[in-house]
FIKOLZA-1660 file (N, C-alpha, C; in steps of 0.1 Angstrom, whole numbers, plus 5000, padded with zeros to 4 digits):
% residues 87
   i   px   py   pz ch aa at
   1 8713 2359 2362  A  M  N
   1 8704 2358 2373  A  M CA
   1 8695 2368 2371  A  M  C
   2 8696 2382 2366  A  I  N
   2 8687 2390 2364  A  I CA
   2 8676 2389 2352  A  I  C
   3 8683 2381 2342  A  Y  N
   3 8678 2374 2329  A  Y CA
   3 8666 2366 2334  A  Y  C
   4 8671 2356 2342  A  V  N
   4 8661 2346 2347  A  V CA
   4 8648 2351 2355  A  V  C
   5 8650 2361 2363  A  V  N
   5 8640 2369 2373  A  V CA
   5 8632 2376 2362  A  V  C
   6 8637 2383 2353  A  G  N
   6 8630 2392 2345  A  G CA
   6 8620 2381 2336  A  G  C
   7 8627 2373 2331  A  A  N
   7 8619 2362 2322  A  A CA
   7 8607 2356 2331  A  A  C
   8 8610 2353 2342  A  L  N
   8 8599 2346 2354  A  L CA
   8 8588 2357 2354  A  L  C
   9 8592 2370 2355  A  A  N
   9 8582 2379 2360  A  A CA
   9 8574 2382 2346  A  A  C
  10 8578 2382 2333  A  V  N
  10 8570 2380 2323  A  V CA
  10 8564 2371 2319  A  V  C
  11 8566 2358 2322  A  I  N
  11 8559 2347 2322  A  I CA
  11 8547 2347 2333  A  I  C
  12 8549 2353 2344  A  I  N
  12 8538 2355 2354  A  I CA
  12 8527 2363 2349  A  I  C
  13 8532 2377 2344  A  V  N
  13 8524 2385 2337  A  V CA
  13 8516 2381 2326  A  V  C
  14 8523 2375 2318  A  I  N
  14 8514 2368 2307  A  I CA
  14 8503 2358 2313  A  I  C
  15 8507 2349 2321  A  Q  N
  15 8498 2342 2327  A  Q CA
  15 8485 2348 2332  A  Q  C
  16 8489 2358 2342  A  I  N
  16 8478 2367 2350  A  I CA
  16 8469 2374 2335  A  I  C
  17 8473 2379 2325  A  I  N
  17 8466 2383 2315  A  I CA
  17 8458 2372 2309  A  I  C
  18 8464 2363 2305  A  Y  N
  18 8456 2349 2300  A  Y CA
  18 8444 2347 2309  A  Y  C
  19 8448 2345 2320  A  A  N
  19 8439 2341 2332  A  A CA
  19 8428 2349 2331  A  A  C
  20 8429 2362 2330  A  D  N
  20 8418 2372 2333  A  D CA
  20 8409 2370 2320  A  D  C
  21 8415 2370 2308  A  R  N
  21 8410 2370 2297  A  R CA
  21 8399 2358 2298  A  R  C
  22 8408 2346 2301  A  L  N
  22 8398 2334 2302  A  L CA
  22 8387 2335 2313  A  L  C
  23 8389 2341 2323  A  D  N
  23 8377 2343 2333  A  D CA
  23 8366 2351 2328  A  D  C
  24 8371 2364 2319  A  S  N
  24 8361 2373 2317  A  S CA
  24 8352 2366 2304  A  S  C
  25 8358 2356 2294  A  R  N
  25 8350 2348 2285  A  R CA
  25 8339 2338 2294  A  R  C
  26 8345 2334 2304  A  R  N
  26 8337 2324 2313  A  R CA
  26 8325 2330 2318  A  R  C
  27 8328 2344 2325  A  R  N
  27 8317 2352 2331  A  R CA
  27 8307 2354 2320  A  R  C
  28 8312 2359 2307  A  K  N
  28 8304 2363 2297  A  K CA
  28 8293 2352 2293  A  K  C
  29 8300 2338 2291  A  Y  N
  29 8290 2328 2288  A  Y CA
  29 8281 2322 2303  A  Y  C
  30 8287 2326 2313  A  A  N
  30 8278 2323 2323  A  A CA
  30 8265 2332 2326  A  A  C
  31 8269 2346 2321  A  D  N
  31 8255 2354 2319  A  D CA
  31 8247 2353 2311  A  D  C
  32 8254 2347 2300  A  E  N
  32 8244 2344 2287  A  E CA
  32 8234 2334 2293  A  E  C
  33 8242 2324 2297  A  L  N
  33 8233 2310 2301  A  L CA
  33 8223 2312 2314  A  L  C
  34 8226 2321 2322  A  C  N
  34 8218 2327 2332  A  C CA
  34 8205 2334 2328  A  C  C
  35 8207 2341 2316  A  D  N
  35 8197 2348 2311  A  D CA
  35 8189 2342 2305  A  D  C
  36 8193 2332 2299  A  R  N
  36 8183 2321 2291  A  R CA
  36 8177 2312 2300  A  R  C
  37 8184 2309 2313  A  W  N
  37 8175 2301 2322  A  W CA
  37 8163 2310 2329  A  W  C
  38 8169 2323 2330  A  I  N
  38 8157 2332 2335  A  I CA
  38 8144 2332 2325  A  I  C
  39 8149 2334 2315  A  T  N
  39 8137 2337 2302  A  T CA
  39 8130 2322 2301  A  T  C
  40 8136 2311 2303  A  E  N
  40 8128 2297 2302  A  E CA
  40 8120 2298 2314  A  E  C
  41 8127 2301 2329  A  R  N
  41 8119 2298 2339  A  R CA
  41 8106 2308 2340  A  R  C
  42 8110 2321 2333  A  D  N
  42 8097 2332 2331  A  D CA
  42 8084 2326 2323  A  D  C
  43 8089 2319 2312  A  K  N
  43 8081 2311 2304  A  K CA
  43 8074 2302 2309  A  K  C
  44 8080 2292 2316  A  W  N
  44 8075 2281 2324  A  W CA
  44 8066 2286 2334  A  W  C
  45 8068 2297 2341  A  N  N
  45 8059 2303 2353  A  N CA
  45 8046 2307 2347  A  N  C
  46 8044 2315 2334  A  V  N
  46 8035 2318 2328  A  V CA
  46 8025 2306 2324  A  V  C
  47 8030 2296 2316  A  E  N
  47 8026 2285 2313  A  E CA
  47 8017 2278 2324  A  E  C
  48 8027 2275 2336  A  R  N
  48 8020 2272 2348  A  R CA
  48 8010 2278 2354  A  R  C
  49 8010 2291 2353  A  Q  N
  49 7998 2299 2360  A  Q CA
  49 7985 2296 2349  A  Q  C
  50 7987 2295 2338  A  Q  N
  50 7976 2293 2328  A  Q CA
  50 7970 2281 2330  A  Q  C
  51 7978 2270 2334  A  L  N
  51 7972 2256 2334  A  L CA
  51 7965 2258 2349  A  L  C
  52 7971 2264 2361  A  L  N
  52 7964 2263 2373  A  L CA
  52 7950 2273 2372  A  L  C
  53 7950 2283 2364  A  D  N
  53 7939 2290 2361  A  D CA
  53 7928 2280 2356  A  D  C
  54 7932 2274 2345  A  R  N
  54 7923 2262 2338  A  R CA
  54 7919 2254 2348  A  R  C
  55 7928 2248 2354  A  I  N
  55 7922 2237 2365  A  I CA
  55 7911 2242 2375  A  I  C
  56 7917 2254 2381  A  Q  N
  56 7908 2260 2394  A  Q CA
  56 7896 2266 2390  A  Q  C
  57 7894 2269 2376  A  A  N
  57 7882 2276 2371  A  A CA
  57 7871 2267 2372  A  A  C
  58 7858 2271 2378  A  P  N
  58 7847 2262 2378  A  P CA
  58 7841 2259 2364  A  P  C
  59 7841 2268 2356  A  T  N
  59 7839 2268 2342  A  T CA
  59 7848 2272 2332  A  T  C
  60 7844 2269 2321  A  Y  N
  60 7853 2272 2309  A  Y CA
  60 7849 2287 2307  A  Y  C
  61 7837 2294 2309  A  D  N
  61 7830 2307 2305  A  D CA
  61 7836 2318 2317  A  D  C
  62 7839 2308 2328  A  H  N
  62 7842 2317 2341  A  H CA
  62 7857 2320 2335  A  H  C
  63 7865 2310 2331  A  L  N
  63 7878 2312 2326  A  L CA
  63 7882 2325 2317  A  L  C
  64 7871 2321 2305  A  K  N
  64 7875 2333 2297  A  K CA
  64 7870 2347 2302  A  K  C
  65 7861 2347 2309  A  H  N
  65 7858 2360 2315  A  H CA
  65 7869 2366 2321  A  H  C
  66 7875 2359 2330  A  H  N
  66 7887 2362 2338  A  H CA
  66 7898 2368 2327  A  H  C
  67 7901 2360 2317  A  E  N
  67 7912 2363 2308  A  E CA
  67 7907 2376 2301  A  E  C
  68 7895 2378 2297  A  A  N
  68 7892 2391 2292  A  A CA
  68 7892 2402 2304  A  A  C
  69 7890 2401 2314  A  K  N
  69 7891 2411 2324  A  K CA
  69 7907 2416 2324  A  K  C
  70 7916 2406 2323  A  I  N
  70 7930 2405 2325  A  I CA
  70 7933 2416 2312  A  I  C
  71 7929 2414 2300  A  I  N
  71 7933 2419 2288  A  I CA
  71 7930 2434 2288  A  I  C
  72 7916 2435 2291  A  K  N
  72 7910 2449 2293  A  K CA
  72 7918 2456 2302  A  K  C
  73 7923 2453 2315  A  A  N
  73 7929 2456 2325  A  A CA
  73 7944 2464 2318  A  A  C
  74 7951 2453 2312  A  S  N
  74 7963 2457 2306  A  S CA
  74 7963 2466 2294  A  S  C
  75 7951 2469 2288  A  N  N
  75 7951 2478 2276  A  N CA
  75 7945 2493 2281  A  N  C
  76 7944 2495 2293  A  V  N
  76 7936 2506 2298  A  V CA
  76 7948 2520 2295  A  V  C
  77 7944 2528 2287  A  P  N
  77 7954 2540 2285  A  P CA
  77 7956 2548 2300  A  P  C
  78 7969 2553 2300  A  V  N
  78 7971 2561 2311  A  V CA
  78 7966 2575 2309  A  V  C
  79 7959 2583 2319  A  K  N
  79 7953 2593 2318  A  K CA
  79 7963 2605 2322  A  K  C
  80 7964 2614 2313  A  E  N
  80 7977 2625 2315  A  E CA
  80 7970 2636 2328  A  E  C
  81 7978 2639 2337  A  T  N
  81 7971 2648 2347  A  T CA
  81 7979 2657 2344  A  T  C
  82 7974 2669 2346  A  N  N
  82 7978 2684 2347  A  N CA
  82 7982 2687 2360  A  N  C
  83 7994 2693 2362  A  P  N
  83 8001 2697 2374  A  P CA
  83 7993 2709 2380  A  P  C
  84 7991 2708 2393  A  L  N
  84 7983 2719 2399  A  L CA
  84 7994 2731 2401  A  L  C
  85 7991 2743 2397  A  E  N
  85 7996 2754 2400  A  E CA
  85 7995 2762 2415  A  E  C
  86 8004 2763 2419  A  V  N
  86 8002 2774 2432  A  V CA
  86 8001 2786 2430  A  V  C
  87 7989 2794 2438  A  V  N
  87 7984 2804 2433  A  V CA
  87 7989 2816 2444  A  V  C
% end
């Protein structure tokens, strides 16, 4: 009787360990899939915004001027500030 209970306990422990490993693999795969979906959604949102800008711009020159402004704004170097000293 004790051998049967011991064998059942070992089988249950092995199943719990196997289920945990399987769950961690599924979780890892789901995280990778979710990351891929997020990157694809971000790409789609950027393309969508560009198309909306093209559609809503009154002229092509206006659109290019707006894009140039965005590029210039993103390339502005950050000025270093000197901390003030207390006298």
